[in-house]
N, C-alpha and C positions, 0 to 999 in steps of 0.2 A: 102173177107168176110165183113159182114156188122156190125162188132163189137159184134156179138153174139158168144157165145161158145156153141158148140153142144155137146151133151152127151146122155146117155141112159135116156129115159123118164120113167114116172110113170108105165106104163104097158108094158115097154120094147121097146117102140118106141124111137123117139129122142126128146130131150128137148132143148130149146134154152135159153141161159142166156143173159139177157140184163140188163141195169141199173135199171129198175123197179124190176126185179127179185132179183138182188143183194141187192137193198134197202129193199125189203121185208124180205130177209134172214137176213139182219143186224137187222131189227126190231124183227124178231123171236129170234135171238141170245140174244138181250137185254131182251126180255121177259123171256127167259130161265134163264138168270142171275138173273132177278128180282124174279122169282119163287124160285130159290135156296136160295136167300137171305131171302125172307119172310118165307120160310120153316125152315131155321136155326133160325131165330128170334122168330117166333110164332108157328112153327110146323103146318103151314097152307098155302095152295096155294089158293089165292083168286079166286072166281068164275068169277069175271069180267075179270081177266087175261086169264083164260082158254077160256072164251067166245070170247075175242078179238083175241086170237090165232086161234080159230076155224073159226071165221067170216072173218079173213084175208086170209084163205086158198083159197077161190074162186078167190080172186084177184091174188094170186100167180098162180093158174091154168091158169087164163087168160093171165098173163104175160109170161107163158111158152108156150102158144098156144095149150093147151091140148084140145082134143076133148071130147065131152060128153060121147061118147062110143068109146073105152072101158076105157079111162084114168080116167075121173072124176067118172064114175060108179065104177071102181076098187078102187079108193081112198075112196069113200063112204062105199063100202062093207068092206074094210079093217078097217075103223074106227068103223063100227058096230061090226065086229068080235073082235077088240081090246077091245071095251067097254064090250062086253059079257064076255070075258075072265077075264078082270081086275075087273069087277063088281063082278064076282064070288069070286075072291080073296079078294075083299072088304068084301063080305058077311061072309067070313071065318076069317075076321079081320087080314088078312095078309098085306093089304095095305090100305092107307087112301083114302078118297073120292077125295081129290084134286089131288092125284097122278093118280087115274083112269081117271079123266077128262083131266089132262094134257097129259097123254099118248094117249088118244082118240083124242084130238085135234092135236097132233103131227102126228097121223096116217093119218090125212087129208093132211098133207104137204109132207110126206116122202114116197118114193116108197118102195115096199115090201122088197126087199133085203137090202136096206139101213136101213129100219125100224128094220129088224132082227139084223143088225149090231148095231143099237142103243140099242136094248134090251140086246145084249151080253155085250156091254160096260157098260150099266146101271147095269147089274147083277154083273159084276166084281167090279165096283166102289161101289155098294151097299154093297157087301160082305166085302170089305176092310173098308168101313165106319162103318159098323156094328161091325166088330172086333175091330176097334179103340175105338168105344164108349163102348164096353164091357170092354176092358182093362182099359179105363178111369173110368168107373163105379166101377170096382173091386178095382182099386188103391185108389179111394176115399171112398171105403167101403159103397157105397150106395146100398140100398136094393129095392128101387122103380123100377118100370118097365122102361126099356130103350125106349125112343122115338127117333127113327131114322128118321132124316129129309131126306126122300127118294127123295124128290124133287131135292136134290143136285145130287144124282146119275142119275136121269132122265136128269137133265141139262147137266151133263158131257157127258152122252151118246148122247144127242141131239147136243151139240156143237161139239163133236168129229165127228159125222156123217156129220154135215154141213161142217166142215173144210175139211174132207177127200173127200167128194163127190161134193162140190159146189165151193170151192175156187179154182181158176185156178192152183196154185202151188200144192194144195192137190190132185187135179184131175190128174195132170201130174205125181206126185209121185205114186199115186195109179195105174196108167196105166203102169208105169215102173216096178212095183213090180210083 
C-alpha cells in the first residue's frame, strides 16, 4: 500500500486518506472545538469560521481524489439541501444563524450517511444539553429565556463522526461492529 487508507467515499465510491487529508480533518476538528467554545462564551459562531470551513472543503475533496461528478456535485447538493432545511428552522426561530451556516459548511465535508450520523449525535447531545440547562435554570429560579449553545451539540456530532469514520482505530472498530 502507498500509505493511504481506503474507505467508502462521498457518493459511495472509495476515498483515500493521506497526510493532507488527515491534516485537514485535524483543522476541521479544531474549528469545531473553536465553534463550540465561542458559542458557549458568546452564543455566537463567527461567520469567518464558517466561511473558512466551507472554503477548505474543496481542498479536502482534492486530497481525497474526488471526481467532480458525482462526488463533488453530491456534496454541493447535500449542502444546498442542508441549508434549505436549516434555514427554514432558523425562520421558525428553532435554531441560530451560525448553527445553520456551520451545519451547511459541514455538509460540504461529510458524506451523506456520515452526515446523518452527525445529525443523530447532534440531536441527542442537544437534547441532553437542553435538559441540563433547563434544570440549571429552574434550580437558579431564572425566568428569562434559555439560550442553548447548540454549536456544542454540532461540534460533538461532528467530532464523533470524524473519529468514528476517519481515524484509523475508529474505522476499524466501526467495521468490526
